[in-house]
C-alpha positions in Angstrom: -116.6 4.0 -25.3 -119.1 6.8 -24.7 -118.9 9.6 -27.3 -119.4 12.3 -24.7 -115.8 11.8 -23.5 -114.5 12.9 -26.9 -117.0 15.7 -27.1 -116.0 17.2 -23.7 -112.3 17.1 -24.6 -112.9 18.5 -28.0 -115.1 21.4 -26.7 -112.6 22.3 -24.0 -109.6 22.4 -26.4 -111.6 24.2 -29.1 -112.6 26.8 -26.5 -109.0 27.3 -25.6 -108.2 27.8 -29.3 -111.0 30.4 -29.7 -109.7 32.3 -26.6 -106.2 32.2 -28.0 -107.1 33.4 -31.4 -109.7 36.1 -30.6 -109.4 37.1 -26.9 -105.9 36.9 -25.6 -102.8 34.7 -25.8 -103.0 31.6 -23.7 -100.4 31.5 -21.0 -97.2 29.5 -21.5 -97.9 28.7 -25.2 -98.6 32.0 -26.8 -95.2 33.2 -27.9 -93.8 29.9 -29.0 -96.9 29.0 -31.1 -96.7 32.4 -32.8 -93.0 31.7 -33.7 -94.0 28.5 -35.5 -96.9 30.2 -37.3 -94.8 33.2 -38.5 -92.0 30.8 -39.4 -94.4 29.2 -41.9 -95.7 32.6 -43.0 -92.3 34.0 -43.9 -91.3 30.7 -45.5 -94.2 31.2 -48.0 -93.9 34.9 -48.5 -90.2 35.5 -48.2 -88.8 32.1 -49.1 -86.7 32.0 -45.9 -86.9 32.1 -42.1 -84.7 31.1 -39.2 -87.0 28.1 -38.8 -87.0 27.1 -42.5 -85.2 23.8 -41.7 -87.7 22.8 -39.1 -89.9 20.0 -40.7 -92.9 21.1 -38.6 -92.7 24.7 -40.0 -92.3 23.2 -43.5 -95.4 21.1 -42.9 -97.4 24.2 -41.7 -96.2 26.0 -44.8 -97.5 23.2 -47.0 -101.0 23.3 -45.5 -101.0 27.2 -45.6 -100.2 27.0 -49.3 -103.2 24.8 -49.8 -105.8 26.5 -47.5 -104.4 29.9 -46.9 -102.2 31.4 -44.1 -104.2 31.3 -40.9 -103.4 30.6 -37.3 -106.8 28.8 -37.1 -105.6 26.2 -39.6 -102.4 25.6 -37.6 -104.5 25.1 -34.5 -106.9 22.7 -36.2 -104.0 20.6 -37.4 -102.9 20.3 -33.8 -106.5 19.2 -32.9 -106.2 16.5 -35.6 -102.9 15.3 -34.1 -104.6 15.1 -30.6 -107.5 13.1 -32.2 -104.9 10.6 -33.5 -103.4 10.5 -30.0 -106.8 9.7 -28.5 -107.3 6.8 -31.0 -103.9 5.4 -30.2 -104.6 5.8 -26.4 -107.9 3.8 -26.8 -106.2 1.1 -28.9 -103.4 0.7 -26.4 -105.6 0.6 -23.3 -108.0 -1.9 -25.1 -105.0 -4.1 -25.9 -104.0 -4.1 -22.2 -107.6 -5.1 -21.1 -108.8 -1.8 -19.7 -112.5 -1.6 -18.8 -114.6 0.9 -20.7 -114.9 3.1 -17.6 -111.2 3.1 -17.1 -110.5 4.0 -20.7 -112.9 7.0 -20.4 -111.3 8.1 -17.2 -107.8 7.9 -18.7 -108.8 9.9 -21.8 -110.2 12.7 -19.6 -107.1 12.8 -17.4 -104.9 12.8 -20.5 -106.8 15.4 -22.6 -108.0 17.7 -19.8 -104.7 18.2 -18.0 -104.3 22.0 -18.3 -100.9 22.0 -19.9 -101.9 19.2 -22.3 -105.2 21.0 -23.3 -103.3 24.3 -23.9 -100.6 22.8 -26.1 -103.2 20.8 -28.0 -105.1 24.0 -28.8 -102.3 26.0 -30.5 -99.7 25.7 -33.2 -97.2 23.6 -31.3 -95.3 20.3 -31.9 -95.8 18.5 -28.6 -99.1 16.8 -29.5 -97.6 15.5 -32.7 -94.6 14.2 -30.8 -96.9 12.4 -28.3 -98.7 10.8 -31.2 -95.4 9.4 -32.5 -94.4 8.2 -29.1 -97.7 6.4 -28.6 -97.4 4.9 -32.1 -93.9 3.6 -31.2 -94.9 2.1 -27.9 -98.2 0.7 -29.2 -96.2 -1.1 -31.9 -93.9 -2.7 -29.4 -96.9 -3.8 -27.2 -98.8 -5.2 -30.2 -95.7 -7.1 -31.5 -95.2 -8.6 -28.0 -98.8 -9.6 -27.5 -100.1 -10.4 -31.0 -96.9 -11.5 -32.7 -95.8 -10.5 -36.2 -98.5 -8.2 -37.5 -98.9 -4.4 -37.9 -96.9 -3.9 -34.7 -93.6 -3.9 -36.5 -94.9 -1.3 -39.0 -96.2 0.8 -36.1 -92.7 0.8 -34.4 -91.0 1.9 -37.6 -93.6 4.6 -38.4 -93.4 5.9 -34.9 -89.6 6.1 -35.0 -89.7 8.1 -38.3 -92.6 10.3 -36.9 -90.5 11.2 -33.9 -87.5 12.1 -35.9 -89.6 14.3 -38.2 -91.0 16.4 -35.4 -87.8 16.8 -33.4 -84.2 16.0 -34.2 -83.4 15.2 -30.6 -85.4 12.0 -30.7 -82.5 10.4 -32.5 -80.8 10.1 -29.1 -83.9 8.3 -27.6 -84.3 6.0 -30.6 -80.6 4.8 -30.5 -81.5 3.0 -27.3 -85.2 2.6 -27.5 -85.4 1.0 -30.9 -83.2 -2.1 -30.3 -84.5 -2.4 -26.7 -88.1 -2.4 -27.9 -87.6 -4.8 -30.7 -85.7 -7.2 -28.5 -88.3 -7.1 -25.8 -91.2 -7.2 -28.3 -89.9 -10.4 -29.9 -89.7 -12.0 -26.5 -86.1 -13.1 -27.3 -87.7 -16.3 -28.8 -85.6 -17.6 -31.7 -88.5 -17.8 -34.1 -89.7 -14.3 -33.4 -86.2 -12.9 -33.6 -85.5 -14.6 -36.9 -88.8 -13.4 -38.3 -88.2 -9.8 -37.1 -84.6 -10.0 -38.4 -85.8 -11.1 -41.8 -88.3 -8.2 -42.1 -85.7 -5.7 -40.9 -83.2 -7.1 -43.5 -85.7 -6.7 -46.3 -86.6 -3.1 -45.2 -83.0 -2.0 -44.8 -82.0 -3.7 -48.1 -84.7 -1.9 -50.0 -84.8 1.4 -48.2 -82.0 1.5 -45.7 -79.7 4.0 -47.4 -82.6 6.4 -48.1 -83.9 6.1 -44.5 -80.4 6.7 -43.0 -79.9 9.8 -45.2 -83.3 11.1 -44.2 -82.6 10.7 -40.5 -79.2 12.4 -40.9 -80.8 15.3 -42.8 -83.6 15.7 -40.2 -81.5 15.2 -37.1 -78.5 17.4 -36.2 -78.1 15.4 -33.0 -77.7 12.2 -35.0 -75.1 13.9 -37.1 -73.0 14.9 -34.2 -73.2 11.3 -32.8 -72.0 9.9 -36.1 -69.1 12.4 -35.9 -68.2 11.3 -32.4 -69.3 14.5 -30.6 -72.5 13.2 -28.9 -71.3 13.7 -25.4 -70.3 17.3 -26.0 -73.7 18.0 -27.7 -75.7 16.7 -24.7 -73.4 18.5 -22.3 -73.8 21.9 -24.0 -77.4 21.7 -25.1 -79.0 22.8 -21.8 -76.5 25.6 -21.3 -77.6 27.2 -24.6 -81.2 27.6 -23.4 -82.1 31.2 -22.4 -82.1 31.5 -18.7 -85.1 32.8 -16.7 -87.1 32.7 -13.5 -87.9 29.0 -13.9 -84.3 27.7 -14.2 -83.3 24.6 -12.3 -80.0 26.2 -11.4 -78.3 23.0 -12.2 -77.5 21.3 -15.6 -76.4 17.8 -16.5 -72.6 17.7 -16.6 -70.9 15.0 -18.6 -67.3 16.3 -18.5 -66.5 13.9 -15.6 -67.9 10.9 -13.8 -68.3 13.0 -10.6 -70.0 15.7 -12.5 -72.5 13.2 -13.9 -73.4 11.5 -10.7 -73.7 14.8 -8.8 -76.0 16.4 -11.3 -78.0 13.6 -13.0 -80.3 12.7 -10.1 -81.1 16.3 -9.3 -81.7 17.3 -12.9 -83.9 14.2 -13.5 -86.0 14.8 -10.3 -86.4 18.5 -11.2 -87.3 17.6 -14.7 -90.0 15.1 -13.7 -91.7 17.0 -10.9 -90.9 20.8 -11.1 -92.1 23.2 -10.0 -91.7 21.9 -6.5 -93.0 23.9 -3.5 -89.8 25.9 -3.0 -89.9 26.9 -6.7 -93.3 28.4 -6.7 -93.3 32.0 -7.6 -96.6 32.7 -9.4 -100.2 31.4 -9.7 -99.2 29.4 -12.8 -96.6 27.6 -10.7 -99.3 26.6 -8.3 -101.2 24.9 -11.1 -97.9 23.4 -12.3 -97.3 22.0 -8.8 -100.7 20.4 -8.9 -99.8 18.7 -12.1 -96.5 17.5 -10.6 -98.5 15.9 -7.7 -100.6 14.0 -10.2 -97.5 12.9 -12.1 -95.9 11.7 -8.8 -99.1 9.7 -7.9 -99.3 8.0 -11.3 -95.6 7.1 -11.4 -95.8 5.7 -7.8 -98.9 3.7 -8.7 -97.0 2.3 -11.7 -94.1 1.1 -9.6 -96.5 -0.4 -7.0 -98.3 -2.3 -9.7 -95.1 -3.8 -11.0 -94.3 -5.1 -7.5 -97.8 -6.7 -7.2 -97.9 -8.2 -10.7 -96.2 -11.3 -12.0 -95.5 -13.2 -15.2 -96.1 -11.6 -18.6 -98.1 -8.8 -17.1 -95.1 -7.8 -15.0 -92.8 -7.8 -18.0 -95.1 -5.5 -19.9 -95.4 -3.1 -16.9 -91.7 -3.0 -16.5 -91.2 -2.3 -20.2 -93.7 0.6 -20.1 -91.9 2.2 -17.1 -88.5 1.7 -18.7 -89.5 3.2 -22.0 -91.2 6.1 -20.2 -88.1 6.8 -18.0 -85.9 6.5 -21.1 -87.9 9.2 -22.9 -88.0 11.5 -19.9 -84.2 11.1 -19.3 -83.6 12.0 -22.9 -85.4 15.3 -22.5 -84.1 15.9 -19.0 -80.5 15.9 -20.3 -81.2 19.0 -22.4 -83.8 20.8 -20.2 -82.7 23.6 -17.9 -86.0 25.0 -16.6 -89.5 23.8 -15.8 -91.1 26.1 -18.3 -89.5 24.0 -21.0 -90.0 20.8 -19.0 -93.8 21.3 -19.0 -93.8 21.1 -22.8 -91.3 18.2 -23.0 -93.2 16.1 -20.4 -96.3 16.1 -22.6 -94.7 13.6 -25.0 -94.7 10.8 -22.5 -97.7 12.0 -20.6 -100.4 9.7 -22.1 -98.1 6.7 -21.4 -97.8 7.8 -17.7 -101.6 7.9 -17.6 -101.8 4.3 -19.0 -99.2 3.1 -16.5 -100.8 4.7 -13.5 -104.4 3.6 -14.3 -103.7 0.0 -15.5 -105.1 -2.4 -12.9 -105.9 -0.3 -9.9 -107.8 -1.6 -7.0 -111.3 -2.9 -7.8 -110.6 -3.6 -11.4 -110.9 -7.1 -12.7 -107.6 -8.9 -13.2 -106.1 -8.3 -16.6 -105.0 -11.4 -18.4 -102.6 -11.1 -21.2 -102.5 -14.3 -23.3 -99.6 -14.9 -25.6 -99.6 -18.2 -27.5 -96.7 -20.0 -29.0 -96.9 -21.3 -32.5 -97.5 -24.8 -31.1 -100.3 -23.6 -28.9 -101.9 -21.7 -31.8 -101.9 -25.0 -33.9 -103.5 -26.8 -31.0 -106.2 -24.2 -30.8 -106.8 -24.5 -34.6 -107.0 -28.3 -34.4 -109.4 -28.1 -31.4 -111.8 -25.7 -33.2 -111.6 -28.0 -36.3 -112.6 -31.1 -34.2 -115.4 -29.1 -32.6 -116.8 -28.2 -36.0 -116.6 -31.9 -37.2 -118.4 -33.1 -34.1 -121.2 -30.6 -34.7 -121.4 -31.3 -38.5 -120.3 -35.0 -38.9 -121.4 -35.0 -42.5 
């Protein structure tokens, strides 16, 4: 990796922070970032705020208590979160066999997308959420490719990270966690037993505390436990303040016909809005350009699946499935593309990975997973080679 890539992204995002703090509010992110900042401010000075139960605001309040109340500190914490995202991005692409040039190109696309750079420059949660999602997916990939190592820890930490920074991720994890663990173990009996043993030990020691923590941090998980999950999803998008960028259609779960008639439209609007007929301002034009890039990367991902085979195809398929699962989770509760722009940033780095992995002209990526017997053979082979070189 060339350090200039990180320097360019850092300077662009820091420039956006300086403009936001000392010149004028950045578009799209100004009001929301101020809400989080002043939520932490009133939490420290008044002891209460409408956002006092938001873990992100509580975290900001903790750092403000250490270093002083400052919007600049909140912004720099977001920069640190993006730095962690960048490290995870490099680790994931290296694990998949990306060339150095392709990793650099991917980082630039990821970090310099205007909506990403703006949200990474202010006091907002989306960059933290993207870090948790990358941590979760990286753990699943590592567990699949490397076997039982830090991958399992990464999945668990990523899941808790997501819950901490938004209660709605409980809906995603209810499906993604068992799916990812089953896929990552390759459904091989030895891997499944080993994973099951680790899960049992963790749950035996910490399960009750973890479950209570998740219930405390996630209202959506609470309503699911109480049997009201469908109603919660159905009403969530209707509660969002309506405005110019509304989809004019929300997901309806009150009947099967309502679901099949609204789900495809909501999902397409969520993924790619603003579309040409929705453009009403200069910001929408830039948003449409980002939508075209998203379309291109997703299309390339699907084409690569069709052209691949074996283990590589299984990994590509998993990445697309987990990406679509995250996006469908958000789409269910998103009623306008102003909000969708923020929510789409969580899975944005994974879309970049999917779209850039193994494009034309790149050397074939070979993912090698060894069974236990194959690993023993490799060890014996290396041992015989050493003996032949040093017979004494």
